[in-house]
Structures are given as C-alpha cells and as structure tokens.
N, CA, C, O and the ligand as a Tripos MOL2 file, in Angstrom:
@<TRIPOS>MOLECULE
protein
  273   271    69     0     0
PROTEIN
NO_CHARGES

@<TRIPOS>ATOM
      1 N          36.9030   49.3550   10.9680 N.3       1 MET1
      2 CA         36.9660   48.9610    9.6850 C.3       1 MET1
      3 C          37.3720   47.5180    9.4600 C.2       1 MET1
      4 O          38.5630   47.2430    9.3100 O.2       1 MET1
      5 N          36.4860   46.6400    9.4320 N.am      2 PRO2
      6 CA         36.7790   45.2360    9.3890 C.3       2 PRO2
      7 C          37.4440   44.7290    8.1150 C.2       2 PRO2
      8 O          38.2380   43.7880    8.1530 O.2       2 PRO2
      9 N          37.1200   45.3510    6.9960 N.am      3 GLU3
     10 CA         37.5230   44.9620    5.8440 C.3       3 GLU3
     11 C          38.7450   45.5670    5.4090 C.2       3 GLU3
     12 O          38.7030   46.7370    5.0260 O.2       3 GLU3
     13 N          39.7980   44.9580    5.4120 N.am      4 THR4
     14 CA         41.0850   45.3350    5.1040 C.3       4 THR4
     15 C          41.5660   44.9070    3.7680 C.2       4 THR4
     16 O          41.8340   43.7100    3.6610 O.2       4 THR4
     17 N          41.7060   45.5750    2.8540 N.am      5 GLN5
     18 CA         42.2260   44.9320    1.4350 C.3       5 GLN5
     19 C          43.6590   45.0030    1.5230 C.2       5 GLN5
     20 O          44.3200   46.0020    1.8060 O.2       5 GLN5
     21 N          44.1440   43.6660    1.2120 N.am      6 ARG6
     22 CA         45.5680   43.6630    1.1180 C.3       6 ARG6
     23 C          45.9160   43.7100   -0.2270 C.2       6 ARG6
     24 O          45.4850   42.8000   -0.9350 O.2       6 ARG6
     25 N          46.6280   44.6060   -0.7510 N.am      7 ALA7
     26 CA         46.9720   44.7920   -2.1770 C.3       7 ALA7
     27 C          47.9440   43.7950   -2.4890 C.2       7 ALA7
     28 O          48.9300   43.6420   -1.7690 O.2       7 ALA7
     29 N          47.7280   43.0610   -3.5720 N.am      8 SER8
     30 CA         48.7590   41.9380   -4.0170 C.3       8 SER8
     31 C          49.7410   42.3660   -4.7170 C.2       8 SER8
     32 O          50.6340   41.5820   -5.0390 O.2       8 SER8
     33 N          49.7750   43.6960   -5.0930 N.am      9 GLY9
     34 CA         50.7920   44.2350   -5.7140 C.3       9 GLY9
     35 C          50.6910   44.6420   -7.2500 C.2       9 GLY9
     36 O          51.3830   45.4050   -7.9250 O.2       9 GLY9
     37 N          49.4890   43.7940   -7.5890 N.am     10 ALA10
     38 CA         49.2600   44.0260   -8.9530 C.3      10 ALA10
     39 C          48.2550   45.0270   -9.4790 C.2      10 ALA10
     40 O          48.1910   45.3490  -10.6650 O.2      10 ALA10
     41 N          47.4330   45.5240   -8.4730 N.am     11 ALA11
     42 CA         46.4030   46.4210   -8.5100 C.3      11 ALA11
     43 C          46.9950   47.8410   -8.5720 C.2      11 ALA11
     44 O          47.7590   48.2820   -7.7130 O.2      11 ALA11
     45 N          46.5470   48.5770   -9.7470 N.am     12 ALA12
     46 CA         46.9770   49.8970   -9.9280 C.3      12 ALA12
     47 C          45.9990   50.8270   -9.2710 C.2      12 ALA12
     48 O          44.7920   50.5910   -9.3070 O.2      12 ALA12
     49 N          46.5410   51.9640   -8.6230 N.am     13 ARG13
     50 CA         45.3870   52.9350   -8.0920 C.3      13 ARG13
     51 C          44.9520   53.6800   -9.2250 C.2      13 ARG13
     52 O          45.7520   53.9630  -10.1170 O.2      13 ARG13
     53 N          43.7180   54.0350   -9.2740 N.am     14 ILE14
     54 CA         42.9250   55.0230  -10.2800 C.3      14 ILE14
     55 C          42.8290   56.2870   -9.6580 C.2      14 ILE14
     56 O          42.4270   56.4580   -8.5070 O.2      14 ILE14
     57 N          43.2250   57.2230  -10.4820 N.am     15 VAL15
     58 CA         43.0180   58.6570  -10.0830 C.3      15 VAL15
     59 C          42.4300   59.2710  -11.2960 C.2      15 VAL15
     60 O          42.6050   58.8570  -12.4420 O.2      15 VAL15
     61 N          41.6650   60.3710  -10.9210 N.am     16 ASN16
     62 CA         41.1540   61.3000  -12.0900 C.3      16 ASN16
     63 C          42.0350   62.2890  -12.5340 C.2      16 ASN16
     64 O          42.6530   62.9870  -11.7300 O.2      16 ASN16
     65 N          42.1550   62.4190  -13.8350 N.am     17 CYS17
     66 CA         43.0900   63.4910  -14.2480 C.3      17 CYS17
     67 C          42.4910   64.9290  -13.9380 C.2      17 CYS17
     68 O          41.3980   65.3670  -14.2960 O.2      17 CYS17
     69 N          43.3080   65.4490  -13.3120 N.am     18 PRO18
     70 CA         42.8640   67.0890  -12.7970 C.3      18 PRO18
     71 C          42.3510   67.7990  -14.1050 C.2      18 PRO18
     72 O          41.4040   68.5760  -13.9820 O.2      18 PRO18
     73 N          42.8280   67.6220  -15.1770 N.am     19 ALA19
     74 CA         42.5320   68.5770  -16.3690 C.3      19 ALA19
     75 C          41.2390   68.0020  -17.1010 C.2      19 ALA19
     76 O          40.3580   68.8040  -17.4100 O.2      19 ALA19
     77 N          41.1150   66.9020  -17.3380 N.am     20 CYS20
     78 CA         39.8320   66.2570  -18.0610 C.3      20 CYS20
     79 C          39.0700   65.5670  -17.2220 C.2      20 CYS20
     80 O          37.8590   65.6430  -17.4340 O.2      20 CYS20
     81 N          39.5070   64.7720  -16.1330 N.am     21 GLY21
     82 CA         38.6030   64.0980  -15.3550 C.3      21 GLY21
     83 C          38.5470   62.5360  -15.6000 C.2      21 GLY21
     84 O          37.8160   61.7560  -14.9910 O.2      21 GLY21
     85 N          39.4890   62.2040  -16.6430 N.am     22 LYS22
     86 CA         39.5010   60.8140  -16.9650 C.3      22 LYS22
     87 C          40.1110   60.0550  -16.1160 C.2      22 LYS22
     88 O          41.1260   60.5680  -15.6440 O.2      22 LYS22
     89 N          39.7870   58.7400  -15.6560 N.am     23 PRO23
     90 CA         40.4680   57.8860  -14.9710 C.3      23 PRO23
     91 C          41.8570   57.5590  -15.3820 C.2      23 PRO23
     92 O          42.0490   57.2040  -16.5450 O.2      23 PRO23
     93 N          42.8430   57.6430  -14.5430 N.am     24 VAL24
     94 CA         44.2580   57.4700  -14.8630 C.3      24 VAL24
     95 C          45.0510   56.4710  -13.9050 C.2      24 VAL24
     96 O          45.2300   56.6730  -12.7040 O.2      24 VAL24
     97 N          45.4830   55.4040  -14.5940 N.am     25 GLU25
     98 CA         46.2810   54.5210  -13.6280 C.3      25 GLU25
     99 C          47.5470   55.1610  -12.9970 C.2      25 GLU25
    100 O          48.4020   55.7510  -13.6580 O.2      25 GLU25
    101 N          47.5790   54.9930  -11.7290 N.am     26 TRP26
    102 CA         48.7740   55.4880  -11.0570 C.3      26 TRP26
    103 C          49.7410   54.5560  -11.2710 C.2      26 TRP26
    104 O          49.8110   53.7370  -10.3540 O.2      26 TRP26
    105 N          50.5750   54.3820  -12.2360 N.am     27 VAL27
    106 CA         51.5450   53.5310  -12.3350 C.3      27 VAL27
    107 C          52.8780   54.3100  -12.7100 C.2      27 VAL27
    108 O          52.9000   55.4420  -13.1930 O.2      27 VAL27
    109 N          53.9960   53.5180  -12.4080 N.am     28 ALA28
    110 CA         55.4190   54.2310  -12.5690 C.3      28 ALA28
    111 C          55.4630   54.7240  -13.9300 C.2      28 ALA28
    112 O          55.7540   55.8860  -14.2140 O.2      28 ALA28
    113 N          55.1370   53.7190  -14.8610 N.am     29 GLU29
    114 CA         55.2080   54.0340  -16.2620 C.3      29 GLU29
    115 C          54.5600   55.3420  -16.8760 C.2      29 GLU29
    116 O          55.0170   55.9630  -17.8360 O.2      29 GLU29
    117 N          53.4530   55.6430  -16.1830 N.am     30 ASN30
    118 CA         52.8000   56.9400  -16.4350 C.3      30 ASN30
    119 C          53.5920   58.2160  -15.9610 C.2      30 ASN30
    120 O          53.5710   58.5780  -14.7850 O.2      30 ASN30
    121 N          54.2200   58.8090  -16.8430 N.am     31 ARG31
    122 CA         55.2230   59.9230  -16.4710 C.3      31 ARG31
    123 C          54.3560   61.1030  -16.2480 C.2      31 ARG31
    124 O          54.7710   62.0160  -15.5340 O.2      31 ARG31
    125 N          53.0620   61.1680  -16.8560 N.am     32 HIS32
    126 CA         52.2750   62.3580  -16.7250 C.3      32 HIS32
    127 C          51.3510   62.4020  -15.4420 C.2      32 HIS32
    128 O          50.6510   63.3780  -15.1730 O.2      32 HIS32
    129 N          51.4120   61.2850  -14.6950 N.am     33 ARG33
    130 CA         50.4950   61.1080  -13.6280 C.3      33 ARG33
    131 C          50.5690   62.4660  -12.7160 C.2      33 ARG33
    132 O          51.6740   62.9850  -12.5580 O.2      33 ARG33
    133 N          49.5270   62.9880  -12.1750 N.am     34 PRO34
    134 CA         48.2580   62.3730  -12.0640 C.3      34 PRO34
    135 C          47.5180   62.7720  -13.4210 C.2      34 PRO34
    136 O          46.3070   62.5620  -13.4820 O.2      34 PRO34
    137 N          48.0780   63.2500  -14.3480 N.am     35 PHE35
    138 CA         47.4610   63.5480  -15.6410 C.3      35 PHE35
    139 C          47.3540   62.4300  -16.4480 C.2      35 PHE35
    140 O          48.0420   61.4450  -16.1830 O.2      35 PHE35
    141 N          46.4950   62.4280  -17.5230 N.am     36 CYS36
    142 CA         46.2770   61.2350  -18.3960 C.3      36 CYS36
    143 C          47.2290   61.3180  -19.4890 C.2      36 CYS36
    144 O          47.4890   60.3280  -20.1730 O.2      36 CYS36
    145 N          47.7890   62.5170  -19.6970 N.am     37 SER37
    146 CA         48.5680   62.6890  -21.0020 C.3      37 SER37
    147 C          49.4000   63.8130  -20.8510 C.2      37 SER37
    148 O          49.2310   64.5840  -19.9060 O.2      37 SER37
    149 N          50.3490   63.9950  -21.7560 N.am     38 ALA38
    150 CA         51.2000   65.3250  -21.7380 C.3      38 ALA38
    151 C          50.3370   66.4880  -22.1120 C.2      38 ALA38
    152 O          50.5570   67.6400  -21.7370 O.2      38 ALA38
    153 N          49.3730   66.1280  -22.8500 N.am     39 ARG39
    154 CA         48.4990   67.3460  -23.2010 C.3      39 ARG39
    155 C          47.8080   67.9200  -22.0720 C.2      39 ARG39
    156 O          47.6660   69.1390  -21.9660 O.2      39 ARG39
    157 N          47.3410   67.0340  -21.1640 N.am     40 CYS40
    158 CA         46.5240   67.7900  -20.1340 C.3      40 CYS40
    159 C          47.4990   68.2390  -19.1470 C.2      40 CYS40
    160 O          47.2070   69.2430  -18.4980 O.2      40 CYS40
    161 N          48.6050   67.6600  -18.9320 N.am     41 LYS41
    162 CA         49.5850   68.1020  -18.1360 C.3      41 LYS41
    163 C          50.0200   69.6750  -18.5770 C.2      41 LYS41
    164 O          50.1140   70.5860  -17.7550 O.2      41 LYS41
    165 N          50.2580   69.8170  -19.9600 N.am     42 GLY42
    166 CA         50.4710   70.9900  -20.5290 C.3      42 GLY42
    167 C          49.4100   72.1770  -20.2930 C.2      42 GLY42
    168 O          49.6780   73.3470  -20.0220 O.2      42 GLY42
    169 N          48.1440   71.5970  -20.4600 N.am     43 LEU43
    170 CA         47.0550   72.5200  -20.3540 C.3      43 LEU43
    171 C          46.9430   73.0560  -18.8180 C.2      43 LEU43
    172 O          46.7680   74.2510  -18.5800 O.2      43 LEU43
    173 N          47.0380   72.2450  -17.9810 N.am     44 ASP44
    174 CA         47.0940   72.7300  -16.6120 C.3      44 ASP44
    175 C          48.2790   73.6520  -16.3020 C.2      44 ASP44
    176 O          48.0910   74.6800  -15.6510 O.2      44 ASP44
    177 N          49.4110   73.3370  -16.7200 N.am     45 LEU45
    178 CA         50.6800   74.2190  -16.4550 C.3      45 LEU45
    179 C          50.3880   75.4150  -17.1950 C.2      45 LEU45
    180 O          50.7520   76.4480  -16.6340 O.2      45 LEU45
    181 N          49.7860   75.5510  -18.3870 N.am     46 GLY46
    182 CA         49.4460   76.7110  -19.0920 C.3      46 GLY46
    183 C          48.3800   77.6260  -18.3150 C.2      46 GLY46
    184 O          48.5230   78.8430  -18.1990 O.2      46 GLY46
    185 N          47.4290   76.9920  -17.8590 N.am     47 ALA47
    186 CA         46.3590   77.7950  -17.0700 C.3      47 ALA47
    187 C          46.9560   78.5060  -15.8720 C.2      47 ALA47
    188 O          46.6430   79.6470  -15.5310 O.2      47 ALA47
    189 N          48.0060   77.5920  -15.1530 N.am     48 TRP48
    190 CA         48.5870   78.0940  -14.0030 C.3      48 TRP48
    191 C          49.5440   79.4900  -14.2880 C.2      48 TRP48
    192 O          49.5590   80.5210  -13.6140 O.2      48 TRP48
    193 N          50.3170   79.1750  -15.4870 N.am     49 ALA49
    194 CA         51.1790   80.2090  -15.8820 C.3      49 ALA49
    195 C          50.4390   81.6340  -16.1810 C.2      49 ALA49
    196 O          50.8270   82.7130  -15.7340 O.2      49 ALA49
    197 N          49.2990   81.4370  -17.0220 N.am     50 SER50
    198 CA         48.5590   82.5580  -17.5960 C.3      50 SER50
    199 C          48.0070   83.2390  -16.3250 C.2      50 SER50
    200 O          47.8630   84.4620  -16.3510 O.2      50 SER50
    201 N          47.6800   82.5260  -15.1920 N.am     51 ASP51
    202 CA         46.9720   83.0490  -14.0940 C.3      51 ASP51
    203 C          48.1460   83.8990  -13.4090 C.2      51 ASP51
    204 O          47.8640   84.9830  -12.8990 O.2      51 ASP51
    205 N          49.2830   83.4800  -13.3950 N.am     52 GLN52
    206 CA         50.4330   84.0700  -12.8810 C.3      52 GLN52
    207 C          50.6690   85.3700  -13.4600 C.2      52 GLN52
    208 O          50.7940   86.3830  -12.7720 O.2      52 GLN52
    209 N          50.7330   85.3510  -14.7700 N.am     53 TYR53
    210 CA         50.8390   86.5450  -15.5960 C.3      53 TYR53
    211 C          49.7760   87.6480  -15.2360 C.2      53 TYR53
    212 O          50.0150   88.8320  -14.9980 O.2      53 TYR53
    213 N          48.5810   87.0320  -15.2430 N.am     54 ARG54
    214 CA         47.3770   88.0080  -14.8570 C.3      54 ARG54
    215 C          47.6450   88.7550  -13.4180 C.2      54 ARG54
    216 O          47.4940   89.9700  -13.2840 O.2      54 ARG54
    217 N          48.0020   88.0060  -12.5110 N.am     55 VAL55
    218 CA         48.4330   88.5320  -11.1210 C.3      55 VAL55
    219 C          49.6060   89.5190  -11.2930 C.2      55 VAL55
    220 O          49.5740   90.6090  -10.7200 O.2      55 VAL55
    221 N          50.6460   89.1500  -12.0800 N.am     56 ALA56
    222 CA         51.7680   90.0320  -12.2760 C.3      56 ALA56
    223 C          51.4880   91.2770  -12.9490 C.2      56 ALA56
    224 O          52.1960   92.2610  -12.7370 O.2      56 ALA56
    225 N          50.4830   91.3100  -13.7660 N.am     57 ALA57
    226 CA         50.2230   92.4610  -14.4250 C.3      57 ALA57
    227 C          49.9010   93.7830  -13.7580 C.2      57 ALA57
    228 O          49.0880   93.8430  -12.8360 O.2      57 ALA57
    229 N          50.4850   94.7450  -14.1860 N.am     58 LYS58
    230 CA         50.3110   96.1710  -13.2770 C.3      58 LYS58
    231 C          48.9680   96.7820  -13.5000 C.2      58 LYS58
    232 O          48.4860   96.8550  -14.6300 O.2      58 LYS58
    233 N          48.4310   97.1680  -12.5610 N.am     59 ASP59
    234 CA         47.1960   98.0340  -12.8110 C.3      59 ASP59
    235 C          47.5930   99.5400  -13.2840 C.2      59 ASP59
    236 O          48.5230  100.2000  -12.8220 O.2      59 ASP59
    237 N          46.8300   99.8770  -14.1440 N.am     60 GLU60
    238 CA         47.1150  101.2760  -14.6690 C.3      60 GLU60
    239 C          46.7040  102.3040  -13.5520 C.2      60 GLU60
    240 O          45.6560  102.1130  -12.9340 O.2      60 GLU60
    241 N          47.4720  103.3490  -13.2870 N.am     61 PRO61
    242 CA         46.8440  104.2790  -12.4400 C.3      61 PRO61
    243 C          45.5380  105.0560  -12.8690 C.2      61 PRO61
    244 O          45.3650  105.4830  -14.0100 O.2      61 PRO61
    245 N          44.7730  105.1750  -11.9880 N.am     62 LYS62
    246 CA         43.5620  106.0160  -12.3850 C.3      62 LYS62
    247 C          43.6880  107.5710  -12.5910 C.2      62 LYS62
    248 O          43.9190  108.3400  -11.6580 O.2      62 LYS62
    249 N          43.5280  107.9370  -13.8090 N.am     63 PRO63
    250 CA         43.6850  109.4280  -14.1160 C.3      63 PRO63
    251 C          42.8880  110.3600  -13.2360 C.2      63 PRO63
    252 O          43.2940  111.4750  -12.9090 O.2      63 PRO63
    253 N          41.6850  109.8220  -12.8570 N.am     64 ASP64
    254 CA         40.6940  110.6980  -12.1220 C.3      64 ASP64
    255 C          41.1990  110.9660  -10.4590 C.2      64 ASP64
    256 O          40.5710  111.6590   -9.6590 O.2      64 ASP64
    257 N          42.3360  110.3220  -10.2040 N.am     65 GLU65
    258 CA         42.8780  110.6570   -8.8830 C.3      65 GLU65
    259 C          44.0880  111.7310   -8.8840 C.2      65 GLU65
    260 O          44.8000  112.0370   -7.9280 O.2      65 GLU65
    261 N          44.1300  112.1950  -10.1340 N.am     66 LEU66
    262 CA         45.2180  113.2000  -10.2120 C.3      66 LEU66
    263 C          44.3940  114.4720  -10.1150 C.2      66 LEU66
    264 O          43.3020  114.5640  -10.6760 O.2      66 LEU66
    265 N          44.9620  115.5130   -9.3530 N.am     67 GLY67
    266 CA         44.4130  116.7760   -9.4500 C.3      67 GLY67
    267 C          42.9880  116.8440   -8.6810 C.2      67 GLY67
    268 O          42.2700  115.8520   -8.5590 O.2      67 GLY67
    269 N          42.6920  118.0050   -8.2220 N.am     68 GLU68
    270 CA         41.5960  118.1090   -7.6350 C.3      68 GLU68
    271 C          41.0650  119.6380   -7.8230 C.2      68 GLU68
    272 O          39.9930  119.9840   -7.3270 O.2      68 GLU68
    273 ZN         43.3880   64.3090  -18.9880 Zn       69 ZN69
@<TRIPOS>BOND
     1     1     2 1
     2     2     3 1
     3     3     4 2
     4     3     5 am
     5     5     6 1
     6     6     7 1
     7     7     8 2
     8     7     9 am
     9     9    10 1
    10    10    11 1
    11    11    12 2
    12    11    13 am
    13    13    14 1
    14    14    15 1
    15    15    16 2
    16    15    17 am
    17    17    18 1
    18    18    19 1
    19    19    20 2
    20    19    21 am
    21    21    22 1
    22    22    23 1
    23    23    24 2
    24    23    25 am
    25    25    26 1
    26    26    27 1
    27    27    28 2
    28    27    29 am
    29    29    30 1
    30    30    31 1
    31    31    32 2
    32    31    33 am
    33    33    34 1
    34    34    35 1
    35    35    36 2
    36    35    37 am
    37    37    38 1
    38    38    39 1
    39    39    40 2
    40    39    41 am
    41    41    42 1
    42    42    43 1
    43    43    44 2
    44    43    45 am
    45    45    46 1
    46    46    47 1
    47    47    48 2
    48    47    49 am
    49    49    50 1
    50    50    51 1
    51    51    52 2
    52    51    53 am
    53    53    54 1
    54    54    55 1
    55    55    56 2
    56    55    57 am
    57    57    58 1
    58    58    59 1
    59    59    60 2
    60    59    61 am
    61    61    62 1
    62    62    63 1
    63    63    64 2
    64    63    65 am
    65    65    66 1
    66    66    67 1
    67    67    68 2
    68    67    69 am
    69    69    70 1
    70    70    71 1
    71    71    72 2
    72    71    73 am
    73    73    74 1
    74    74    75 1
    75    75    76 2
    76    75    77 am
    77    77    78 1
    78    78    79 1
    79    79    80 2
    80    79    81 am
    81    81    82 1
    82    82    83 1
    83    83    84 2
    84    83    85 am
    85    85    86 1
    86    86    87 1
    87    87    88 2
    88    87    89 am
    89    89    90 1
    90    90    91 1
    91    91    92 2
    92    91    93 am
    93    93    94 1
    94    94    95 1
    95    95    96 2
    96    95    97 am
    97    97    98 1
    98    98    99 1
    99    99   100 2
   100    99   101 am
   101   101   102 1
   102   102   103 1
   103   103   104 2
   104   103   105 am
   105   105   106 1
   106   106   107 1
   107   107   108 2
   108   107   109 am
   109   109   110 1
   110   110   111 1
   111   111   112 2
   112   111   113 am
   113   113   114 1
   114   114   115 1
   115   115   116 2
   116   115   117 am
   117   117   118 1
   118   118   119 1
   119   119   120 2
   120   119   121 am
   121   121   122 1
   122   122   123 1
   123   123   124 2
   124   123   125 am
   125   125   126 1
   126   126   127 1
   127   127   128 2
   128   127   129 am
   129   129   130 1
   130   130   131 1
   131   131   132 2
   132   131   133 am
   133   133   134 1
   134   134   135 1
   135   135   136 2
   136   135   137 am
   137   137   138 1
   138   138   139 1
   139   139   140 2
   140   139   141 am
   141   141   142 1
   142   142   143 1
   143   143   144 2
   144   143   145 am
   145   145   146 1
   146   146   147 1
   147   147   148 2
   148   147   149 am
   149   149   150 1
   150   150   151 1
   151   151   152 2
   152   151   153 am
   153   153   154 1
   154   154   155 1
   155   155   156 2
   156   155   157 am
   157   157   158 1
   158   158   159 1
   159   159   160 2
   160   159   161 am
   161   161   162 1
   162   162   163 1
   163   163   164 2
   164   163   165 am
   165   165   166 1
   166   166   167 1
   167   167   168 2
   168   167   169 am
   169   169   170 1
   170   170   171 1
   171   171   172 2
   172   171   173 am
   173   173   174 1
   174   174   175 1
   175   175   176 2
   176   175   177 am
   177   177   178 1
   178   178   179 1
   179   179   180 2
   180   179   181 am
   181   181   182 1
   182   182   183 1
   183   183   184 2
   184   183   185 am
   185   185   186 1
   186   186   187 1
   187   187   188 2
   188   187   189 am
   189   189   190 1
   190   190   191 1
   191   191   192 2
   192   191   193 am
   193   193   194 1
   194   194   195 1
   195   195   196 2
   196   195   197 am
   197   197   198 1
   198   198   199 1
   199   199   200 2
   200   199   201 am
   201   201   202 1
   202   202   203 1
   203   203   204 2
   204   203   205 am
   205   205   206 1
   206   206   207 1
   207   207   208 2
   208   207   209 am
   209   209   210 1
   210   210   211 1
   211   211   212 2
   212   211   213 am
   213   213   214 1
   214   214   215 1
   215   215   216 2
   216   215   217 am
   217   217   218 1
   218   218   219 1
   219   219   220 2
   220   219   221 am
   221   221   222 1
   222   222   223 1
   223   223   224 2
   224   223   225 am
   225   225   226 1
   226   226   227 1
   227   227   228 2
   228   227   229 am
   229   229   230 1
   230   230   231 1
   231   231   232 2
   232   231   233 am
   233   233   234 1
   234   234   235 1
   235   235   236 2
   236   235   237 am
   237   237   238 1
   238   238   239 1
   239   239   240 2
   240   239   241 am
   241   241   242 1
   242   242   243 1
   243   243   244 2
   244   243   245 am
   245   245   246 1
   246   246   247 1
   247   247   248 2
   248   247   249 am
   249   249   250 1
   250   250   251 1
   251   251   252 2
   252   251   253 am
   253   253   254 1
   254   254   255 1
   255   255   256 2
   256   255   257 am
   257   257   258 1
   258   258   259 1
   259   259   260 2
   260   259   261 am
   261   261   262 1
   262   262   263 1
   263   263   264 2
   264   263   265 am
   265   265   266 1
   266   266   267 1
   267   267   268 2
   268   267   269 am
   269   269   270 1
   270   270   271 1
   271   271   272 2
@<TRIPOS>SUBSTRUCTURE
     1 MET1         2 RESIDUE 1 A MET
     2 PRO2         6 RESIDUE 1 A PRO
     3 GLU3        10 RESIDUE 1 A GLU
     4 THR4        14 RESIDUE 1 A THR
     5 GLN5        18 RESIDUE 1 A GLN
     6 ARG6        22 RESIDUE 1 A ARG
     7 ALA7        26 RESIDUE 1 A ALA
     8 SER8        30 RESIDUE 1 A SER
     9 GLY9        34 RESIDUE 1 A GLY
    10 ALA10       38 RESIDUE 1 A ALA
    11 ALA11       42 RESIDUE 1 A ALA
    12 ALA12       46 RESIDUE 1 A ALA
    13 ARG13       50 RESIDUE 1 A ARG
    14 ILE14       54 RESIDUE 1 A ILE
    15 VAL15       58 RESIDUE 1 A VAL
    16 ASN16       62 RESIDUE 1 A ASN
    17 CYS17       66 RESIDUE 1 A CYS
    18 PRO18       70 RESIDUE 1 A PRO
    19 ALA19       74 RESIDUE 1 A ALA
    20 CYS20       78 RESIDUE 1 A CYS
    21 GLY21       82 RESIDUE 1 A GLY
    22 LYS22       86 RESIDUE 1 A LYS
    23 PRO23       90 RESIDUE 1 A PRO
    24 VAL24       94 RESIDUE 1 A VAL
    25 GLU25       98 RESIDUE 1 A GLU
    26 TRP26      102 RESIDUE 1 A TRP
    27 VAL27      106 RESIDUE 1 A VAL
    28 ALA28      110 RESIDUE 1 A ALA
    29 GLU29      114 RESIDUE 1 A GLU
    30 ASN30      118 RESIDUE 1 A ASN
    31 ARG31      122 RESIDUE 1 A ARG
    32 HIS32      126 RESIDUE 1 A HIS
    33 ARG33      130 RESIDUE 1 A ARG
    34 PRO34      134 RESIDUE 1 A PRO
    35 PHE35      138 RESIDUE 1 A PHE
    36 CYS36      142 RESIDUE 1 A CYS
    37 SER37      146 RESIDUE 1 A SER
    38 ALA38      150 RESIDUE 1 A ALA
    39 ARG39      154 RESIDUE 1 A ARG
    40 CYS40      158 RESIDUE 1 A CYS
    41 LYS41      162 RESIDUE 1 A LYS
    42 GLY42      166 RESIDUE 1 A GLY
    43 LEU43      170 RESIDUE 1 A LEU
    44 ASP44      174 RESIDUE 1 A ASP
    45 LEU45      178 RESIDUE 1 A LEU
    46 GLY46      182 RESIDUE 1 A GLY
    47 ALA47      186 RESIDUE 1 A ALA
    48 TRP48      190 RESIDUE 1 A TRP
    49 ALA49      194 RESIDUE 1 A ALA
    50 SER50      198 RESIDUE 1 A SER
    51 ASP51      202 RESIDUE 1 A ASP
    52 GLN52      206 RESIDUE 1 A GLN
    53 TYR53      210 RESIDUE 1 A TYR
    54 ARG54      214 RESIDUE 1 A ARG
    55 VAL55      218 RESIDUE 1 A VAL
    56 ALA56      222 RESIDUE 1 A ALA
    57 ALA57      226 RESIDUE 1 A ALA
    58 LYS58      230 RESIDUE 1 A LYS
    59 ASP59      234 RESIDUE 1 A ASP
    60 GLU60      238 RESIDUE 1 A GLU
    61 PRO61      242 RESIDUE 1 A PRO
    62 LYS62      246 RESIDUE 1 A LYS
    63 PRO63      250 RESIDUE 1 A PRO
    64 ASP64      254 RESIDUE 1 A ASP
    65 GLU65      258 RESIDUE 1 A GLU
    66 LEU66      262 RESIDUE 1 A LEU
    67 GLY67      266 RESIDUE 1 A GLY
    68 GLU68      270 RESIDUE 1 A GLU
    69 ZN69       273 GROUP 0 **** ****
C-alpha cells in the first residue's frame, strides 16, 4: 500500500448510523455515535430490549402431550 494518508487531525471519520444508515461524523462531541441521534440510539436499544423479552418469554406447554 504505497498511499498512506496522514491525518492532519482535522478530518473526522464518517460512519453509518446502524439504525437509519445516515452518515455520521465520528467526533467526540457526538455523544450518540455511532448513531446519528438519540432517537436512532433509542430505536436500536428498544429493538434489542424487545428481542430479549421475546427470548425470555415462556413457551406454553402443549396440552396434547398430556395423557395418552
Ligand atoms: Zn440514524
């Protein structure tokens, strides 16, 4: 790799928001990184939580396995 880019320190890294895909500047002042906003951050956390709840939900026992 001959081309080595030396960062001057001013260039911000750009990442894509995991929730909506928008480009987000990875800077210290962005508290929600890698998300673009608090809303996207909340959305992702909400999806994660609901998934956990679904996994934790009990399966009802099948009645047709009782008695023969
Ligand atoms: Zn977003």
